[in-house]
C-alpha positions as a Markdown table, in Angstrom:
| # | Residue | x | y | z |
|---|---|---|---|---|
| 1 | Met | -14.1 | -12.1 | 9.3 |
| 2 | Lys | -10.9 | -14.5 | 9.5 |
| 3 | Ser | -11.3 | -16.3 | 12.3 |
| 4 | Ser | -8.3 | -18.7 | 14.6 |
| 5 | Leu | -10.3 | -21.9 | 13.1 |
| 6 | Arg | -9.1 | -20.7 | 9.6 |
| 7 | His | -6.0 | -19.6 | 10.6 |
| 8 | Arg | -5.3 | -22.9 | 11.4 |
| 9 | Phe | -6.5 | -24.3 | 8.3 |
| 10 | Val | -4.7 | -21.7 | 6.6 |
| 11 | Arg | -1.2 | -22.9 | 8.3 |
| 12 | Thr | -2.0 | -26.1 | 7.6 |
| 13 | Phe | -2.7 | -25.5 | 4.0 |
| 14 | Ala | 0.3 | -23.4 | 3.7 |
| 15 | Cys | 2.2 | -26.6 | 5.5 |
| 16 | Thr | 1.0 | -28.6 | 3.0 |
| 17 | Ala | 1.7 | -26.7 | -0.4 |
| 18 | Leu | 5.0 | -26.6 | 1.2 |
| 19 | Ala | 5.3 | -30.1 | 1.6 |
| 20 | Ala | 4.6 | -30.6 | -1.9 |
| 21 | Gly | 7.1 | -28.3 | -3.5 |
| 22 | Met | 6.3 | -25.4 | -4.7 |
| 23 | Ala | 7.0 | -22.9 | -8.4 |
| 24 | Ala | 10.7 | -22.8 | -8.4 |
| 25 | Ser | 11.6 | -19.3 | -7.7 |
| 26 | Ala | 14.0 | -18.6 | -11.0 |
| 27 | Gln | 11.6 | -20.4 | -13.9 |
| 28 | Ala | 11.8 | -17.9 | -16.9 |
| 29 | Gly | 8.5 | -16.8 | -17.3 |
| 30 | Thr | 6.4 | -17.8 | -13.9 |
| 31 | Leu | 7.1 | -16.0 | -10.7 |
| 32 | Ser | 5.5 | -16.8 | -7.2 |
| 33 | Ile | 4.2 | -14.9 | -4.5 |
| 34 | Gly | 3.3 | -15.5 | -1.1 |
| 35 | His | 1.3 | -13.3 | 1.5 |
| 36 | Thr | -1.2 | -12.7 | 3.6 |
| 37 | Thr | -5.5 | -12.1 | 3.3 |
| 38 | Trp | -5.2 | -8.1 | 2.3 |
| 39 | Val | -7.0 | -6.2 | 0.2 |
| 40 | Gly | -3.8 | -4.0 | -1.1 |
| 41 | Tyr | -3.2 | -7.6 | -2.8 |
| 42 | Gly | -6.0 | -7.6 | -4.7 |
| 43 | Thr | -4.4 | -5.7 | -7.3 |
| 44 | Leu | -1.9 | -8.5 | -8.4 |
| 45 | Tyr | -5.0 | -10.7 | -8.9 |
| 46 | Leu | -6.8 | -7.9 | -10.8 |
| 47 | Ala | -3.9 | -7.9 | -13.1 |
| 48 | Arg | -3.9 | -11.8 | -13.3 |
| 49 | Asp | -7.5 | -12.2 | -13.8 |
| 50 | Leu | -7.7 | -9.3 | -16.3 |
| 51 | Gly | -4.6 | -10.9 | -18.8 |
| 52 | Tyr | -2.6 | -8.6 | -18.3 |
| 53 | Phe | 0.6 | -10.0 | -16.7 |
| 54 | Lys | -0.3 | -13.1 | -20.0 |
| 55 | Asp | -0.3 | -10.9 | -22.5 |
| 56 | Ala | 2.8 | -10.0 | -21.5 |
| 57 | Gly | 4.4 | -13.5 | -21.1 |
| 58 | Leu | 4.1 | -14.0 | -17.6 |
| 59 | Asp | 2.5 | -16.5 | -15.8 |
| 60 | Leu | 1.8 | -15.3 | -11.7 |
| 61 | Gln | 1.2 | -17.4 | -8.8 |
| 62 | Leu | -0.1 | -16.7 | -6.2 |
| 63 | Thr | -0.6 | -18.6 | -2.7 |
| 64 | Thr | -2.5 | -17.4 | 0.4 |
| 65 | Ile | 0.3 | -17.8 | 4.3 |
| 66 | Glu | -1.4 | -16.4 | 6.7 |
| 67 | Glu | 1.7 | -16.2 | 8.7 |
| 68 | Ala | 5.0 | -14.0 | 7.4 |
| 69 | Ser | 7.8 | -16.5 | 8.9 |
| 70 | Met | 6.7 | -19.3 | 6.9 |
| 71 | Tyr | 6.1 | -17.1 | 3.4 |
| 72 | Met | 9.5 | -15.7 | 4.4 |
| 73 | Ala | 10.1 | -19.7 | 5.1 |
| 74 | Ala | 9.3 | -20.9 | 1.3 |
| 75 | Gln | 11.1 | -17.9 | -0.6 |
| 76 | Ala | 14.2 | -18.4 | 1.5 |
| 77 | Ser | 13.9 | -22.0 | 0.6 |
| 78 | Gly | 13.5 | -21.3 | -3.1 |
| 79 | Lys | 9.0 | -22.6 | -3.7 |
| 80 | Leu | 8.8 | -19.0 | -4.0 |
| 81 | Ser | 10.2 | -16.1 | -6.0 |
| 82 | Gly | 8.8 | -13.4 | -3.6 |
| 83 | Ser | 6.6 | -12.2 | -1.2 |
| 84 | Ala | 4.2 | -9.8 | -0.8 |
| 85 | Ser | 4.2 | -7.8 | 2.5 |
| 86 | Thr | 5.1 | -4.6 | 4.8 |
| 87 | Ile | 8.3 | -3.4 | 4.6 |
| 88 | Asp | 9.0 | -3.3 | 8.4 |
| 89 | Glu | 7.9 | -6.7 | 8.0 |
| 90 | Ile | 10.6 | -8.4 | 5.8 |
| 91 | Leu | 13.4 | -6.2 | 6.5 |
| 92 | Lys | 13.9 | -8.0 | 9.7 |
| 93 | Tyr | 14.7 | -11.3 | 7.4 |
| 94 | Arg | 17.1 | -9.8 | 5.2 |
| 95 | Ser | 21.1 | -10.6 | 5.6 |
| 96 | Lys | 23.4 | -11.8 | 3.6 |
| 97 | Asp | 22.8 | -14.9 | 2.9 |
| 98 | Phe | 18.9 | -13.9 | 2.3 |
| 99 | Cys | 19.0 | -11.4 | -0.9 |
| 100 | Phe | 15.7 | -10.1 | -2.0 |
| 101 | Lys | 14.5 | -6.6 | -2.7 |
| 102 | Ala | 11.0 | -4.3 | -3.2 |
| 103 | Val | 10.9 | -4.0 | -7.3 |
| 104 | Ala | 6.9 | -2.6 | -7.1 |
| 105 | Ala | 4.7 | -0.2 | -4.2 |
| 106 | Leu | 1.3 | -1.9 | -3.9 |
| 107 | Asp | -0.3 | -0.1 | -1.5 |
| 108 | Glu | -0.4 | 1.5 | 1.9 |
| 109 | Ser | -2.6 | 1.6 | 5.0 |
| 110 | His | -5.2 | 4.7 | 5.2 |
| 111 | Gly | -7.1 | 4.2 | 7.6 |
| 112 | Gly | -7.3 | 0.1 | 6.9 |
| 113 | Asp | -4.8 | -0.6 | 10.3 |
| 114 | Gly | -6.4 | 0.7 | 14.0 |
| 115 | Ile | -6.2 | 1.0 | 17.7 |
| 116 | Val | -10.0 | 0.5 | 19.3 |
| 117 | Val | -10.5 | 1.2 | 22.8 |
| 118 | Gln | -13.2 | 0.8 | 25.6 |
| 119 | Glu | -14.7 | 4.4 | 26.0 |
| 120 | Gly | -13.0 | 6.6 | 28.5 |
| 121 | Ile | -9.4 | 6.5 | 26.7 |
| 122 | Ala | -8.9 | 9.8 | 25.3 |
| 123 | Asp | -5.2 | 9.6 | 23.6 |
| 124 | Met | -2.5 | 7.2 | 23.7 |
| 125 | Gln | -1.6 | 9.1 | 27.2 |
| 126 | Gly | -4.6 | 6.5 | 27.9 |
| 127 | Leu | -3.5 | 3.7 | 27.0 |
| 128 | Lys | -0.8 | 4.1 | 29.9 |
| 129 | Gly | -0.5 | 1.1 | 32.5 |
| 130 | Lys | -3.3 | -0.4 | 30.2 |
| 131 | Ala | -3.4 | -4.2 | 28.8 |
| 132 | Val | -3.4 | -4.6 | 24.7 |
| 133 | Ala | -3.6 | -7.1 | 22.5 |
| 134 | Val | -1.5 | -6.7 | 19.9 |
| 135 | Asn | 0.2 | -9.2 | 17.6 |
| 136 | Glu | 3.9 | -9.0 | 18.8 |
| 137 | Gly | 6.7 | -9.1 | 15.7 |
| 138 | Ser | 3.9 | -8.3 | 13.3 |
| 139 | Val | 3.2 | -4.6 | 11.5 |
| 140 | Ser | 0.9 | -3.7 | 14.1 |
| 141 | Gln | 3.6 | -3.7 | 17.0 |
| 142 | Phe | 5.6 | -1.9 | 14.8 |
| 143 | Trp | 2.5 | 0.6 | 13.9 |
| 144 | Leu | 2.2 | 0.8 | 17.8 |
| 145 | Ser | 5.2 | 1.4 | 18.4 |
| 146 | Tyr | 5.5 | 4.2 | 16.1 |
| 147 | Leu | 2.2 | 6.1 | 17.6 |
| 148 | Leu | 3.8 | 5.5 | 21.4 |
| 149 | Lys | 6.8 | 7.1 | 20.5 |
| 150 | Lys | 5.2 | 9.9 | 18.9 |
| 151 | Ala | 3.2 | 9.7 | 21.7 |
| 152 | Gly | 6.2 | 10.2 | 24.0 |
| 153 | Met | 5.7 | 6.6 | 25.3 |
| 154 | Ser | 7.4 | 3.3 | 25.1 |
| 155 | Met | 6.1 | 0.0 | 24.3 |
| 156 | Ser | 7.2 | -0.5 | 27.8 |
| 157 | Asp | 4.2 | 2.0 | 29.3 |
| 158 | Ile | 1.6 | -0.5 | 28.5 |
| 159 | Glu | 0.9 | -4.5 | 29.2 |
| 160 | Val | 1.5 | -6.1 | 26.0 |
| 161 | Gln | -1.2 | -9.2 | 25.6 |
| 162 | Asn | 0.2 | -11.4 | 22.3 |
| 163 | Met | -2.9 | -12.3 | 19.7 |
| 164 | Thr | -3.3 | -12.2 | 16.0 |
| 165 | Ala | -4.6 | -8.9 | 15.1 |
| 166 | Asp | -8.3 | -11.0 | 15.1 |
| 167 | Asp | -8.2 | -12.5 | 18.1 |
| 168 | Ala | -6.8 | -9.1 | 19.7 |
| 169 | Ala | -10.2 | -7.7 | 18.3 |
| 170 | Ser | -12.1 | -10.4 | 19.3 |
| 171 | Ala | -10.6 | -10.1 | 23.1 |
| 172 | Phe | -12.1 | -6.6 | 22.8 |
| 173 | Ile | -15.4 | -7.3 | 21.6 |
| 174 | Ala | -15.9 | -9.9 | 24.4 |
| 175 | Gly | -14.8 | -7.0 | 27.4 |
| 176 | His | -11.4 | -9.1 | 27.9 |
| 177 | Val | -9.2 | -6.7 | 27.1 |
| 178 | Pro | -9.5 | -2.5 | 27.1 |
| 179 | Val | -7.4 | -1.7 | 24.3 |
| 180 | Ala | -6.8 | -3.5 | 20.6 |
| 181 | Val | -4.4 | -3.3 | 17.1 |
| 182 | Thr | -6.2 | -4.0 | 14.2 |
| 183 | Trp | -8.0 | -3.6 | 10.9 |
| 184 | Glu | -10.5 | -4.3 | 8.9 |
| 185 | Pro | -13.1 | -5.5 | 8.9 |
| 186 | Asn | -12.4 | -6.1 | 12.6 |
| 187 | Leu | -12.7 | -2.3 | 12.8 |
| 188 | Thr | -15.9 | -1.5 | 11.5 |
| 189 | Met | -17.3 | -4.6 | 13.3 |
| 190 | Val | -16.5 | -2.7 | 16.9 |
| 191 | Lys | -18.3 | 0.5 | 15.4 |
| 192 | Gln | -21.0 | -1.3 | 15.0 |
| 193 | Lys | -21.6 | -3.6 | 18.1 |
| 194 | Gly | -20.7 | -0.3 | 19.8 |
| 195 | Ser | -18.0 | -2.3 | 21.8 |
| 196 | Gly | -16.1 | 0.6 | 22.1 |
| 197 | Lys | -14.2 | 3.4 | 19.2 |
| 198 | Val | -11.7 | 3.7 | 16.7 |
| 199 | Leu | -9.2 | 5.8 | 19.2 |
| 200 | Val | -6.7 | 6.3 | 15.6 |
| 201 | Asp | -6.4 | 4.8 | 12.4 |
| 202 | Ser | -3.7 | 4.4 | 9.8 |
| 203 | Gly | -5.3 | 7.4 | 7.4 |
| 204 | Glu | -3.4 | 9.4 | 10.5 |
| 205 | Thr | -0.5 | 8.7 | 9.7 |
| 206 | Pro | 0.0 | 8.4 | 5.7 |
| 207 | Gly | 3.3 | 6.4 | 4.8 |
| 208 | Val | 4.2 | 4.4 | 7.3 |
| 209 | Ile | 2.2 | 1.3 | 6.5 |
| 210 | Val | 3.5 | 0.6 | 3.0 |
| 211 | Asp | 2.8 | -3.0 | 1.0 |
| 212 | Val | 5.8 | -3.7 | -1.9 |
| 213 | Val | 6.4 | -6.7 | -3.7 |
| 214 | Ala | 10.1 | -8.4 | -2.9 |
| 215 | Leu | 11.4 | -10.9 | -5.1 |
| 216 | Asp | 14.8 | -12.8 | -4.8 |
| 217 | Cys | 17.6 | -11.3 | -6.1 |
| 218 | Asp | 18.6 | -14.1 | -8.4 |
| 219 | Val | 15.3 | -13.9 | -10.0 |
| 220 | Ile | 15.6 | -9.8 | -10.2 |
| 221 | Glu | 18.9 | -11.0 | -11.6 |
| 222 | Lys | 17.6 | -13.9 | -14.2 |
| 223 | Gln | 14.1 | -12.8 | -14.7 |
| 224 | Pro | 14.8 | -9.5 | -15.7 |
| 225 | Glu | 11.7 | -9.5 | -18.4 |
| 226 | Asp | 9.6 | -11.1 | -16.0 |
| 227 | Val | 9.9 | -8.3 | -13.4 |
| 228 | Lys | 9.1 | -5.3 | -16.0 |
| 229 | Ala | 5.9 | -8.0 | -16.6 |
| 230 | Leu | 4.8 | -7.9 | -12.9 |
| 231 | Val | 4.9 | -3.5 | -12.1 |
| 232 | Ala | 3.8 | -3.3 | -15.6 |
| 233 | Gly | 0.7 | -5.1 | -14.9 |
| 234 | Leu | -0.1 | -3.6 | -12.1 |
| 235 | Tyr | 0.1 | -0.1 | -12.6 |
| 236 | Lys | -2.7 | -1.3 | -15.3 |
| 237 | Ala | -4.5 | -2.8 | -12.7 |
| 238 | Val | -4.7 | 0.4 | -10.4 |
| 239 | Glu | -5.4 | 2.3 | -13.4 |
| 240 | Phe | -8.0 | -0.3 | -14.0 |
| 241 | Thr | -9.9 | 0.2 | -10.7 |
| 242 | Arg | -10.0 | 4.2 | -10.8 |
| 243 | Ser | -12.3 | 4.1 | -14.4 |
| 244 | Asn | -14.1 | 0.7 | -13.2 |
| 245 | Pro | -14.5 | 0.4 | -9.6 |
| 246 | Glu | -17.5 | -2.2 | -9.1 |
| 247 | Lys | -15.4 | -4.4 | -11.8 |
| 248 | Ala | -12.4 | -4.5 | -10.0 |
| 249 | His | -13.9 | -5.2 | -6.7 |
| 250 | Glu | -15.8 | -7.8 | -8.6 |
| 251 | Ile | -12.7 | -9.9 | -9.8 |
| 252 | Met | -10.6 | -8.9 | -6.7 |
| 253 | Ala | -12.2 | -10.3 | -4.0 |
| 254 | Lys | -13.2 | -13.6 | -6.1 |
| 255 | Gly | -9.0 | -13.5 | -6.5 |
| 256 | Val | -8.4 | -12.7 | -2.8 |
| 257 | Gly | -11.0 | -14.6 | -1.5 |
| 258 | Gly | -11.4 | -15.9 | 2.0 |
| 259 | Tyr | -13.5 | -12.7 | 4.4 |
| 260 | Leu | -12.6 | -10.3 | 1.0 |
| 261 | Ser | -14.4 | -12.6 | -0.4 |
| 262 | Asp | -17.8 | -10.6 | -0.8 |
| 263 | Pro | -17.2 | -8.1 | -3.6 |
| 264 | Lys | -18.8 | -5.9 | -1.4 |
| 265 | Asp | -16.6 | -6.4 | 1.7 |
| 266 | Leu | -14.1 | -5.6 | -0.3 |
| 267 | Ala | -15.2 | -2.4 | -2.2 |
| 268 | Glu | -15.6 | -1.7 | 1.9 |
| 269 | Ala | -12.0 | -2.7 | 2.9 |
| 270 | Ala | -10.4 | -0.7 | 0.1 |
| 271 | Lys | -11.5 | 2.4 | 1.0 |
| 272 | Gly | -9.3 | 1.9 | 3.7 |
| 273 | Val | -5.9 | 1.6 | 1.8 |
| 274 | Lys | -4.4 | 3.7 | -1.1 |
| 275 | Phe | -3.4 | 1.5 | -4.4 |
| 276 | Tyr | -0.5 | 2.4 | -5.6 |
| 277 | Asp | 0.2 | 3.9 | -9.1 |
| 278 | Gln | 2.9 | 4.6 | -11.2 |
| 279 | Ala | 4.3 | 8.3 | -9.7 |
| 280 | Met | 2.8 | 6.7 | -6.4 |
| 281 | Ser | 5.7 | 4.2 | -6.4 |
| 282 | Glu | 8.6 | 6.3 | -7.6 |
| 283 | Lys | 8.3 | 8.7 | -5.1 |
| 284 | Leu | 7.6 | 6.1 | -2.7 |
| 285 | Leu | 10.4 | 3.7 | -3.3 |
| 286 | Gly | 13.1 | 6.1 | -5.6 |
| 287 | Thr | 14.0 | 6.3 | -8.9 |
| 288 | Pro | 18.2 | 4.4 | -10.2 |
| 289 | Gly | 20.2 | 7.4 | -8.1 |
| 290 | Lys | 17.3 | 8.8 | -6.1 |
| 291 | Ala | 16.3 | 6.8 | -3.1 |
| 292 | Gly | 12.3 | 7.4 | -1.9 |
| 293 | Asp | 10.4 | 7.7 | 0.7 |
| 294 | Ile | 10.6 | 4.6 | 1.9 |
| 295 | Ala | 14.1 | 4.6 | 3.0 |
| 296 | Glu | 12.8 | 6.8 | 6.0 |
| 297 | Ile | 10.6 | 3.9 | 6.9 |
| 298 | Ile | 13.2 | 1.7 | 6.6 |
| 299 | Lys | 15.0 | 3.6 | 9.1 |
| 300 | Leu | 12.3 | 4.3 | 11.5 |
| 301 | Ala | 11.6 | -0.3 | 10.9 |
| 302 | Asn | 15.7 | -0.6 | 12.2 |
| 303 | Glu | 15.3 | 1.3 | 15.2 |
| 304 | Thr | 11.9 | 0.0 | 16.2 |
| 305 | Trp | 12.7 | -3.6 | 16.0 |
| 306 | Ser | 16.4 | -3.6 | 17.3 |
| 307 | Ser | 14.6 | -1.6 | 19.6 |
| 308 | Leu | 11.7 | -3.9 | 20.5 |
| 309 | Gln | 13.2 | -7.4 | 19.5 |
| 310 | Gly | 17.0 | -6.7 | 21.5 |
| 311 | Lys | 19.4 | -6.9 | 18.4 |
| 312 | Pro | 20.6 | -4.8 | 15.9 |
| 313 | Tyr | 19.0 | -4.1 | 12.7 |
| 314 | Ala | 21.4 | -2.1 | 10.1 |
| 315 | Val | 19.5 | -3.3 | 6.8 |
| 316 | Ser | 20.1 | -0.5 | 4.2 |
| 317 | Tyr | 17.8 | 1.3 | 1.4 |
| 318 | Glu | 20.1 | 0.2 | -0.9 |
| 319 | Asp | 19.5 | -3.6 | 0.4 |
| 320 | Leu | 15.8 | -3.8 | 0.4 |
| 321 | Val | 15.2 | -1.7 | -2.4 |
| 322 | Asp | 15.5 | -2.0 | -6.1 |
| 323 | Thr | 14.9 | 1.0 | -8.4 |
| 324 | Ser | 15.3 | -0.6 | -11.7 |
| 325 | Phe | 12.2 | -1.5 | -12.7 |
| 326 | Val | 10.3 | 1.0 | -10.9 |
| 327 | Thr | 10.0 | 3.7 | -14.2 |
| 328 | Pro | 8.9 | 1.3 | -17.5 |
């Protein structure tokens, strides 16, 4: 499991890497992407290490940065070409001065995120008045807010304890909080330790937590062939995971590393995501002239963050999605 010590190390590493200067965002033949440690980003490493990108003339550079604010800052300053992140997370950073768009869908959390609760809490209504450990401003809070709203509740009905997803799981297992919003492998750990139960997981909310590759608008404009190579390579990698799952998990584990460095752990985590192939990407992102399902997620994210953060968000589908590369 990722520890708070590891988070501190990654933050220190990230600061050092950014200070040293990462790849320029508009260098032909090269794309640089920042991301957190998440199984859904494994196909980026898989396509890279199988040579799919290299065969198409693309050098893809991947950097692990565990905080969205840091990889988005690196992208804004031109030190990264883009990021791999959930659409709701990056939406908050989009502005007329910081232009980037999703060019490819990566994965959907399908059981990889969840809410763990102590025995005696039977449904979302049972969270009322309870202390809930959740990372404010993150996809965890976005998802929690969505679930509360579906249950006729809001964040004001709970007592928020702000902490990372990993720290939330640790606090829950230690008995310090009755409820925590976290992700794998923490969900499995809670069940194995008998510390509580998973009240709901993202398998019950399909299409709400989705990851994309979002690239700087200048990069998209100046390096279209590189973007095409990126998207095509990802599609090939997803097909490889289906025909050669064990080999794929081995390669992805080596690339993603961290708490997923063991192929068995990555394989287990992969059960909680759906990797997007071309057809799924087209349905999510849309095709030229036709908006995809992600338009509803963008609408939901605008409404959710406007309510949670007390300032208006009005990022449009057109602002955030480029469908030019979805279909070969």
